[in-house]
C-alpha positions, 0 to 999 in steps of 0.5 A, a space after each residue: 923091899 927086897 934083898 941087897 937094897 933092891 925094890 920090886 914095884 907092882 904098878 898099874 902103868 902103861 910105862 914100866 920103864 918110866 916107872 922104874 926110872 922115877 922110882 930109882 931117882 926118888 930112892 937114889 938107886 940105880 935102875 938095875 935095883 928096881 924091878 917093875 911088874 904090871 899084872 894088869 892095867 885095868 884100862 889106860 888109854 894114855 891116862 896111866 902113862 905118867 899119872 900113876 908115877 905119883 902113887 908109885 913113888 909115894 909108896 916106894 918112899 914109905 916102903 923104904 922108910 918103914 922096911 915093909 911092903 906098902 900098898 897104895 890104892 886110889 879110889 876111882 874118883 881120885 884116880 880119874 881126877 889125877 889122870 886128867 883128860 885131853 888137852 883143850 886146844 885152839 887153832 888159828 888158820 889161814 887157807 888158800 883155795 880155788 873156786 871148787 873148794 880145793 885147798 892148795 895151802 893151809 897154815 895152822 897154829 895150835 895152842 894146847 893147854 897142858 895145865 901144870 904140865 905132863 910128860 905126855 902133853 907134848 905128844 898130844 900136841 905133836 900128833 894133833 898137827 901131824 895128822 891135821 890133813 886127815 883124809 884130805 890131800 893138802 899139797 902145802 902145809 905150814 903147821 905149828 903147835 905150842 904148849 901152854 902151861 896154865 894153873 889148871 890140873 895137868 892134862 895128858 895123852 888120851 886114846 888117839 891123843 890130839 886126833 879128835 881136836 885136829 879132826 874138829 879143826 880140819 872139818 871146821 876149815 872145810 865148813 869155813 871154805 864151803 861157807 865162803 864159796 856158798 857151797 855144800 860142805 860135802 862138795 868141798 870135802 869131796 874136792 879135797 878127798 879125790 884127785 878129781 871129780 871123775 875119780 869120785 864116780 869111779 870110787 862110788 861105783 866100786 867102793 870096795 875095790 882094792 885099787 880105791 887108794 889110787 883115787 885118793 888125793 892124799 895118797 897121790 901126794 905120797 902120804 900113807 
């Protein structure tokens, strides 16, 4: 506690603004009376976007009640359990492709298990579908993600939120297409990475060329 009813918070957080807002709401103070400092985070990777709010708000209430500084330190096991992890996701897909394995269209529905809920869970599900094509040039995409609230601990954004799940889903689609055609999955990957097979040879001949992007099917579609 500080003078004139102000509060100063020192927190290990990736989100000082959200910490300020939540403490202000819990204490019934305007945000201008709450100052948040983060000396060091000690590794966040998404787990300290929202999950540290519980301890910060609890310490703030105690500090106001007793009129003294309050320090609440979690041991590593409790902190790890509170932080949760990546959202488990399941993907349903329909894909159109030609005899070479070139994918012309994909429709993907992602269900993401957010547990009891977390403010960053939607971010993970959104990123998963935004990056579904990965390095492949897919001209037609119909992507949808849905958050599923369950009776499990809340999951959250972790470094590269949604990326590993979408990578796994996309590579599964590639493998599935290859199996349907009886092709080597590498052939299907190359059919969707390069604008055509002749360009693949040009890239193989000079893979570090500054012009290598012009042979990318994804780049040809106007994607960065």
